[in-house]
C-alpha positions as CSV (number, residue, x, y, z in Angstrom):
1,M,20.9,59.4,118.5
2,K,19.6,60.3,122.0
3,I,20.7,62.7,124.6
4,T,22.0,60.8,127.7
5,A,23.0,63.6,130.0
6,V,23.2,67.4,130.2
7,R,26.0,68.5,132.6
8,V,26.9,72.1,133.6
9,E,30.2,73.2,135.2
10,R,30.2,76.7,136.6
11,L,33.4,78.6,136.7
12,R,34.8,81.8,138.3
13,L,38.0,83.5,137.1
14,P,39.4,86.0,139.6
15,L,40.3,89.3,137.9
16,D,43.3,91.0,139.5
17,P,43.5,93.8,138.6
18,P,39.7,94.3,138.3
19,F,38.1,95.1,135.0
20,H,36.3,98.5,134.9
21,A,33.7,97.7,132.3
22,A,31.6,100.7,131.2
23,W,28.3,98.8,131.8
24,D,29.1,97.6,135.3
25,P,28.1,99.7,138.3
26,V,31.2,98.5,140.2
27,P,34.5,97.2,139.0
28,R,34.4,93.5,138.1
29,T,36.7,91.4,140.3
30,A,35.7,88.0,138.9
31,F,34.5,86.6,135.6
32,D,31.7,84.0,135.9
33,A,31.3,81.5,133.1
34,A,29.8,78.0,132.5
35,V,30.3,75.1,130.3
36,V,27.4,72.9,129.3
37,R,28.1,69.4,127.9
38,V,25.4,67.5,126.1
39,E,26.3,63.8,126.0
40,T,24.7,61.3,123.5
41,D,24.5,57.6,123.1
42,E,26.6,57.7,120.0
43,G,29.6,59.2,121.8
44,I,29.3,62.7,120.5
45,T,29.4,65.4,123.2
46,G,28.4,69.0,122.3
47,V,29.7,71.9,124.3
48,G,28.3,75.4,124.7
49,G,28.9,78.5,126.9
50,G,28.6,82.2,127.1
51,D,26.4,82.6,130.2
52,T,25.9,81.0,133.6
53,L,22.9,78.9,132.6
54,A,20.9,79.9,135.6
55,G,17.6,78.2,135.4
56,L,18.8,74.9,133.9
57,D,19.2,73.0,137.2
58,G,16.4,70.6,137.7
59,R,15.2,70.9,134.1
60,E,17.7,68.6,132.4
61,H,14.9,66.0,132.0
62,L,13.3,68.2,129.4
63,F,16.2,67.2,127.1
64,V,17.5,63.9,128.2
65,G,16.2,61.0,126.0
66,Q,15.4,63.3,123.1
67,D,17.1,63.4,119.7
68,P,19.7,66.2,119.9
69,L,19.1,67.0,116.2
70,R,15.5,68.1,116.8
71,I,16.9,71.6,117.4
72,A,13.6,73.4,116.6
73,R,11.9,71.4,119.3
74,H,14.6,72.2,121.8
75,A,14.6,75.9,121.0
76,R,10.9,76.1,121.8
77,V,11.5,74.3,125.1
78,I,14.4,76.7,125.9
79,E,12.1,79.6,125.2
80,S,9.5,78.2,127.7
81,V,12.2,77.9,130.4
82,N,13.7,81.3,129.6
83,F,10.2,82.9,130.2
84,H,10.5,81.9,133.9
85,G,14.1,83.1,134.3
86,G,17.6,82.4,133.1
87,R,19.0,82.1,129.6
88,L,19.6,78.6,128.3
89,W,20.8,79.4,124.8
90,P,24.3,78.0,125.4
91,L,22.5,74.7,125.6
92,E,21.2,75.2,122.1
93,A,24.7,76.1,120.9
94,A,25.8,72.7,122.3
95,L,23.1,71.0,120.2
96,W,24.3,72.8,117.1
97,D,27.8,71.6,118.1
98,I,26.5,68.0,118.1
99,A,24.8,68.5,114.7
100,G,28.0,69.8,113.2
101,Q,30.1,67.0,114.6
102,A,27.5,64.4,113.3
103,A,27.6,66.0,109.8
104,G,31.4,66.4,109.9
105,V,31.2,70.1,109.1
106,P,31.5,73.4,111.0
107,V,28.2,74.8,112.4
108,A,28.7,77.9,110.0
109,T,28.3,75.5,107.1
110,L,25.0,74.2,108.5
111,L,23.8,77.7,108.9
112,G,24.5,78.7,105.3
113,G,28.2,78.8,104.9
114,A,28.2,82.4,103.6
115,A,31.8,83.0,104.8
116,D,34.7,81.2,106.4
117,R,36.1,84.4,108.1
118,L,35.0,87.8,109.0
119,P,37.0,91.1,109.6
120,A,37.0,91.9,113.3
121,Y,36.6,95.1,115.2
122,A,38.3,95.6,118.5
123,S,35.5,96.1,121.0
124,S,36.7,98.2,124.0
125,G,35.1,97.9,127.4
126,V,36.6,100.7,129.4
127,P,36.0,104.5,129.0
128,L,39.5,106.0,128.8
129,P,40.8,109.5,128.7
130,P,41.7,110.7,125.1
131,D,45.4,110.2,125.3
132,D,45.1,106.7,126.8
133,R,42.4,105.7,124.2
134,V,44.6,106.9,121.4
135,T,47.5,104.8,122.7
136,A,45.2,101.7,122.9
137,A,43.8,102.4,119.5
138,L,47.2,102.6,117.8
139,A,48.2,99.4,119.5
140,A,45.0,97.7,118.2
141,R,45.7,99.0,114.7
142,D,49.2,97.6,114.9
143,R,47.8,94.3,116.1
144,G,45.9,94.1,112.8
145,F,42.4,95.5,113.6
146,R,40.7,97.6,111.0
147,A,38.0,99.0,113.2
148,L,37.5,99.9,116.8
149,K,34.4,100.5,119.1
150,I,34.8,103.1,121.8
151,R,32.6,103.3,124.9
152,V,31.1,106.7,125.8
153,D,30.0,106.9,129.5
154,R,26.5,108.4,129.7
155,D,27.6,110.3,132.8
156,R,30.6,111.9,131.0
157,P,29.6,112.2,127.4
158,A,31.9,115.1,126.7
159,A,34.9,113.1,127.8
160,G,33.8,110.2,125.5
161,V,33.4,112.4,122.5
162,A,36.8,113.9,123.2
163,A,38.3,110.4,123.1
164,V,36.6,109.6,119.8
165,R,37.8,112.9,118.4
166,A,41.4,112.2,119.5
167,V,41.4,108.7,118.0
168,R,40.0,110.0,114.7
169,A,42.7,112.6,114.5
170,A,45.4,110.0,115.3
171,L,44.2,107.2,113.0
172,G,42.8,109.2,110.2
173,P,39.6,109.0,108.2
174,D,40.0,105.5,106.8
175,F,40.0,103.7,110.1
176,T,36.5,102.6,111.1
177,L,35.2,103.8,114.4
178,M,32.0,102.8,116.2
179,V,30.6,104.2,119.5
180,D,28.6,102.4,122.2
181,L,26.5,104.4,124.5
182,N,25.3,101.4,126.6
183,Q,21.8,102.8,127.1
184,G,19.8,99.8,125.9
185,W,19.8,97.8,129.1
186,R,21.3,97.8,132.6
187,M,23.3,95.5,134.9
188,P,21.8,94.6,138.3
189,G,22.1,97.5,140.7
190,D,22.5,100.2,138.0
191,A,19.7,102.7,138.8
192,G,21.2,105.7,136.9
193,V,19.1,107.9,134.7
194,P,19.7,107.5,131.0
195,L,20.4,110.5,128.7
196,D,17.1,111.7,127.2
197,R,16.3,112.0,123.5
198,P,17.4,115.6,123.0
199,A,20.8,114.9,124.8
200,V,21.3,111.8,122.7
201,R,20.5,113.5,119.5
202,A,23.0,116.3,120.2
203,L,25.6,113.7,121.1
204,V,25.0,111.6,118.0
205,E,25.1,114.7,115.7
206,E,28.5,115.5,117.2
207,L,29.7,112.0,116.6
208,A,28.4,112.1,113.0
209,G,30.8,114.9,112.4
210,L,33.6,112.5,113.4
211,G,32.6,109.9,110.8
212,V,31.5,107.1,113.2
213,Y,30.2,104.1,111.4
214,W,27.4,103.4,113.9
215,V,26.1,104.4,117.3
216,E,25.1,101.5,119.5
217,E,22.3,101.3,122.0
218,P,21.7,105.0,122.1
219,L,18.3,104.7,123.8
220,P,16.7,102.3,126.3
221,Y,15.0,99.2,125.1
222,G,11.4,99.9,124.1
223,D,11.9,103.4,122.7
224,V,11.5,102.3,119.1
225,A,10.0,105.7,118.1
226,G,13.0,107.4,119.5
227,L,15.4,105.2,117.6
228,R,13.6,105.8,114.4
229,E,13.6,109.6,115.0
230,L,17.3,109.5,115.8
231,R,18.2,107.6,112.7
232,E,16.1,109.9,110.5
233,Q,17.3,113.1,112.0
234,T,21.0,112.4,112.2
235,G,21.7,110.0,109.3
236,V,23.9,107.9,111.5
237,R,23.5,104.1,111.5
238,I,21.9,102.8,114.7
239,A,23.1,99.4,116.1
240,Y,20.8,97.7,118.6
241,G,19.2,94.6,120.0
242,E,22.0,92.6,121.7
243,M,19.9,91.5,124.7
244,L,16.4,91.5,123.3
245,R,14.6,88.5,124.7
246,S,12.1,87.5,122.0
247,P,11.6,87.5,118.2
248,A,8.6,89.7,118.8
249,D,10.8,92.4,120.4
250,V,13.1,92.2,117.4
251,L,10.3,92.4,114.8
252,A,8.9,95.4,116.6
253,L,12.0,97.4,115.7
254,G,10.8,97.6,112.1
255,D,12.9,100.0,110.2
256,A,14.3,101.8,113.2
257,V,17.6,99.9,113.3
258,D,20.4,99.6,110.7
259,V,22.6,97.0,112.5
260,L,20.9,94.1,114.3
261,Q,23.1,92.7,117.1
262,L,21.4,89.6,118.5
263,D,23.7,87.5,120.6
264,A,23.5,83.7,119.9
265,V,23.9,82.8,123.6
266,L,22.4,85.8,125.4
267,S,19.5,86.9,123.3
268,V,17.3,84.6,121.2
269,G,19.6,81.7,120.3
270,I,21.2,80.5,117.1
271,S,18.1,79.3,115.3
272,R,15.9,82.4,115.9
273,S,18.9,84.7,115.3
274,R,19.5,83.0,111.9
275,T,15.9,83.7,110.8
276,L,15.9,87.3,112.1
277,A,19.3,88.0,110.6
278,E,18.3,86.7,107.2
279,L,15.2,88.9,107.4
280,A,17.3,91.9,108.2
281,L,19.7,91.2,105.3
282,L,16.8,90.9,102.9
283,R,15.6,94.4,104.0
284,G,19.0,95.9,103.4
285,R,20.1,96.0,107.0
286,T,23.2,94.3,108.5
287,F,23.7,91.7,111.1
288,T,26.7,91.9,113.5
289,P,26.1,89.9,116.7
290,H,27.1,91.0,120.2
291,T,29.9,88.7,121.5
292,W,30.8,90.0,125.0
293,S,30.9,86.7,126.9
294,D,33.6,84.1,126.8
295,G,35.3,82.1,124.1
296,L,32.5,79.6,123.7
297,G,30.0,82.5,123.2
298,L,32.3,84.1,120.7
299,L,32.6,80.9,118.7
300,A,28.8,80.5,118.6
301,N,28.4,84.0,117.3
302,L,31.2,83.6,114.8
303,H,29.5,80.6,113.3
304,L,26.2,82.3,113.3
305,A,27.5,85.5,111.6
306,A,29.7,83.6,109.1
307,G,26.8,81.2,108.3
308,V,24.3,83.9,107.4
309,G,26.7,86.4,105.9
310,G,26.8,88.9,108.7
311,G,29.2,91.8,108.9
312,P,30.8,94.0,107.8
313,Y,32.7,93.2,111.0
314,L,32.6,90.7,113.8
315,E,32.7,92.1,117.4
316,F,36.0,91.0,119.1
317,P,36.1,91.9,122.8
318,Y,39.6,93.3,123.2
319,D,40.8,96.0,125.6
320,P,44.1,95.1,127.1
321,P,45.4,95.0,129.7
322,G,42.0,94.7,131.4
323,W,40.4,92.5,128.8
324,T,42.6,90.2,126.7
325,P,41.8,87.0,124.7
326,E,43.5,85.0,127.4
327,R,41.1,86.3,130.1
328,R,38.1,86.2,127.9
329,D,38.8,82.6,126.7
330,F,40.3,81.2,129.8
331,L,38.2,78.0,129.4
332,L,39.6,77.2,126.0
333,A,42.9,75.5,125.2
334,E,43.8,78.4,122.9
335,P,42.1,81.8,122.8
336,V,40.3,82.9,119.7
337,Q,42.6,85.3,117.8
338,I,42.6,87.5,114.7
339,D,44.8,86.5,111.8
340,G,47.3,88.6,110.0
341,E,44.6,90.4,108.0
342,G,42.6,91.3,111.0
343,C,40.0,88.6,110.5
344,V,38.5,85.8,112.7
345,R,38.5,82.5,110.9
346,V,35.8,79.8,111.4
347,P,37.6,76.8,112.9
348,D,37.8,74.0,110.3
349,R,36.9,71.3,112.9
350,P,33.4,69.9,112.9
351,G,30.8,71.6,115.1
352,L,31.8,74.8,116.9
353,G,35.4,73.7,116.9
354,A,35.9,74.4,120.6
355,V,38.8,72.7,122.4
356,L,38.4,73.1,126.1
357,D,41.2,73.6,128.6
358,E,40.2,70.9,131.1
359,D,42.9,71.9,133.6
360,A,41.5,75.5,133.7
361,I,38.0,74.2,134.0
362,A,39.0,72.1,137.0
363,R,41.0,74.9,138.6
364,Y,38.2,77.5,138.4
365,R,35.2,75.3,138.9
366,I,32.8,76.5,141.6
367,G,29.9,74.2,141.0
């Protein structure tokens, strides 16, 4: 089998009303996405997504004519392109999609087949006042979620802790709560000053008293000593690593992190993430990938996590009315949903199991 073409369609979904994501310096008025299709001479086409694939244009020749199943080779080529800018890991996801279709099995099976479904946690995106966050948390619980992640704004930490306290009081001790401080990395244009180590430690100690399952991205990338110190001093699980760009960055974390969160389409790809996830699991850590992109990115991370035995939850971006499965997965024929037991199931179709909404892709195509 040979790759005959690599084609990218870039999309933009207008967001009205805008989405006030905790990590964005300004409200988001549009959602940019892309679909990459890798075509072969045997009629199998793999699809991937989850990022804009900036940096691919003009480099398609690095893949055309090659065997799509030589994924280790392609991953190394993608790493060489990524070094010079852009993230091409959705292309690797499309290659895994081809491999799964060729074998007649889901990608999760090729990656180990440890699970066919994972419990989901509702991953909120907007910092809300306590009463509003309680209302949203109760609705998420009624929808079937067993766990919820709450964003705490670094500029208003007291308000964030108040929201966590209110949700804990409303949902009780058995409902799992996580907290994301969003201090690991920044969006373009965000020049704000992060909370320093003493402030973060005081905040995490307060959250520990509320029984949070983990605190995510509490310190900027590179502060491995601070992460280790925070973990040892507070006893709270630390979740980290969603946007780390190389295996070396991940390995440098050592024992400073409890929950590894590599994203299959935004961090180091499926192949590298599988290896690093298995190493984490062998060391008594957990692997729960970041999934905040679109439906194609979510599917790639679902297959990765289910394949290697990640958990105990899968991140499920969900914060209506601003962020719904329909908005998140606008390029899919049907959005990814949780089942009646609050789990996300691996599609039983070969490959990633994605079914594209070609009408939506045509409607929102910008290039």
